[in-house]
Backbone bond lengths (Angstrom), bond angles and torsions (degrees), N, CA, C in turn:
res aa  C-N    CA-C-N  psi(-1)  N-CA   C-N-CA  omega(-1)  CA-C   N-CA-C  phi
1 X - - - 1.465 - - 1.524 110.53 -
2 X 1.319 117.19 -24.06 1.479 120.25 180.00 1.508 111.09 -74.15
3 X 1.333 116.32 130.45 1.488 119.35 -175.75 1.549 110.78 -67.38
4 X 1.322 113.39 158.75 1.463 120.57 176.24 1.527 107.71 -71.02
5 X 1.325 115.91 123.15 1.465 119.30 179.33 1.517 111.09 -73.50
6 X 1.321 116.73 -29.06 1.475 121.52 -177.92 1.526 111.84 -69.41
7 X 1.324 118.24 -11.86 1.481 119.69 -177.51 1.530 111.35 -90.77
8 X 1.327 116.55 -0.22 1.462 119.60 -172.78 1.517 112.69 -69.24
9 X 1.354 116.85 -27.38 1.450 119.53 -174.97 1.550 112.00 -91.53
10 X 1.311 117.56 -2.36 1.450 120.25 -178.90 1.541 109.62 -85.12
11 X 1.300 114.49 148.45 1.470 119.88 178.39 1.523 107.60 -85.10
12 X 1.333 115.65 93.11 1.437 121.57 -175.27 1.531 109.35 -129.95
13 X 1.317 116.84 125.77 1.482 120.94 -178.63 1.517 111.17 -66.19
14 X 1.322 117.25 -23.54 1.486 120.66 -177.47 1.517 112.35 -86.62
15 X 1.329 117.91 -4.50 1.468 120.09 -176.15 1.523 110.35 -132.99
16 X 1.316 115.58 117.20 1.476 121.09 176.54 1.521 106.86 -115.83
17 X 1.316 115.37 125.23 1.481 120.68 -177.07 1.536 108.71 -112.89
18 X 1.303 115.80 117.40 1.458 120.53 176.05 1.522 108.45 -128.96
19 X 1.305 117.27 125.78 1.469 118.48 179.90 1.527 111.32 -122.83
20 X 1.307 116.09 151.33 1.460 120.93 177.96 1.525 108.26 -146.24
21 X 1.304 116.13 134.73 1.466 120.10 178.03 1.518 109.37 -104.31
22 X 1.321 115.92 119.78 1.433 120.93 -177.16 1.541 110.66 -119.05
23 X 1.309 114.74 130.77 1.465 119.16 178.84 1.512 109.87 -90.64
24 X 1.329 114.88 129.09 1.476 121.80 176.53 1.519 109.45 -121.44
25 X 1.317 115.76 171.43 1.448 119.80 -178.89 1.530 113.19 -68.74
26 X 1.355 116.82 -26.84 1.436 122.22 -178.65 1.513 112.47 -93.68
27 X 1.321 118.25 -2.90 1.461 121.19 -178.13 1.510 111.47 144.70
28 X 1.331 115.19 -163.28 1.478 121.18 -177.15 1.519 109.21 -105.77
29 X 1.314 116.47 140.42 1.463 122.55 176.38 1.529 108.13 -114.43
30 X 1.340 114.52 127.38 1.449 119.22 174.74 1.505 108.20 -106.97
31 X 1.351 116.35 112.78 1.448 121.32 -173.34 1.527 109.70 -109.00
32 X 1.314 116.54 128.83 1.479 121.77 -179.81 1.529 108.52 -126.58
33 X 1.357 114.42 141.61 1.427 120.53 177.17 1.521 108.36 -118.21
34 X 1.341 116.87 133.09 1.452 122.20 178.33 1.523 108.38 -121.60
35 X 1.307 117.18 140.05 1.464 122.41 170.67 1.511 108.83 -115.36
36 X 1.335 115.64 110.25 1.468 120.79 178.97 1.496 107.29 -120.39
37 X 1.328 117.23 110.81 1.449 120.97 -175.21 1.502 111.15 67.75
38 X 1.327 116.34 -123.35 1.451 120.87 178.27 1.521 112.59 -101.71
39 X 1.354 116.75 10.40 1.446 120.62 -175.65 1.519 112.12 -113.85
40 X 1.289 117.19 147.13 1.442 123.15 174.63 1.508 108.48 -107.84
41 X 1.309 117.47 137.29 1.476 121.99 178.43 1.519 108.36 -121.11
42 X 1.332 114.79 128.17 1.461 121.29 179.00 1.506 108.58 -105.82
43 X 1.330 115.95 127.80 1.431 121.73 175.50 1.504 109.91 -120.25
44 X 1.356 116.67 120.54 1.463 120.99 178.57 1.507 109.16 -116.25
45 X 1.315 116.03 121.17 1.459 120.57 178.81 1.516 109.57 -107.57
46 X 1.314 115.95 124.13 1.476 119.96 178.94 1.531 109.75 -107.51
47 X 1.317 114.88 120.26 1.475 120.43 -178.33 1.513 109.20 -106.15
48 X 1.350 116.43 110.61 1.477 120.90 179.65 1.522 107.84 -138.89
49 X 1.307 114.83 130.84 1.496 123.23 175.98 1.522 111.08 52.35
50 X 1.339 116.75 40.91 1.444 119.76 176.61 1.489 115.50 77.41
51 X 1.347 116.96 0.76 1.455 120.29 179.23 1.516 111.29 -98.86
52 X 1.299 116.44 151.17 1.467 120.57 179.15 1.519 108.94 -116.21
53 X 1.320 115.08 106.54 1.463 119.75 179.28 1.489 109.28 -104.95
54 X 1.308 117.01 127.59 1.438 122.79 -173.68 1.539 110.29 -108.82
55 X 1.302 115.34 128.56 1.478 120.30 176.39 1.497 107.30 -134.63
56 X 1.321 117.91 122.28 1.438 119.22 -176.79 1.525 109.40 -141.31
57 X 1.332 113.72 153.75 1.454 119.83 -178.03 1.504 111.37 -141.14
58 X 1.280 114.72 163.85 1.474 119.92 178.37 1.540 109.38 -100.65
59 X 1.274 115.95 127.97 1.497 119.90 -177.38 1.542 107.66 -114.35
60 X 1.282 116.26 124.44 1.468 119.46 179.87 1.482 112.29 -72.22
61 X 1.330 117.21 -43.98 1.446 120.93 172.52 1.524 107.52 -149.75
62 X 1.326 116.88 173.88 1.451 121.37 -171.00 1.517 109.43 -61.72
63 X 1.342 116.23 124.47 1.443 121.35 177.01 1.511 113.89 90.65
64 X 1.316 118.56 -7.34 1.457 121.47 -177.97 1.522 109.38 -117.98
65 X 1.314 116.81 104.36 1.453 120.96 180.00 1.540 108.35 -98.20
66 X 1.319 115.67 120.72 1.457 119.93 -173.76 1.519 113.13 -106.82
67 X 1.359 116.29 -12.96 1.461 119.87 -179.29 1.514 107.93 -151.61
68 X 1.294 115.97 136.75 1.479 119.47 178.35 1.527 109.32 -147.15
69 X 1.336 115.84 146.87 1.450 120.71 178.66 1.509 108.38 -134.74
């Protein structure tokens, strides 16, 4: 379910890559948005104590999260 990271640099109308680095009190969050077809995919990476914890969900449209893991 996780998108191919290597596709982010390609000029593809079906894939939109937006990233933002946000500093929080518990660590840094790397948030990525993907648009594949009619679906948006949100990937949030939390980096704490050298560990990489991945939490991602499927977003049907902006502001509406219909699935999360």
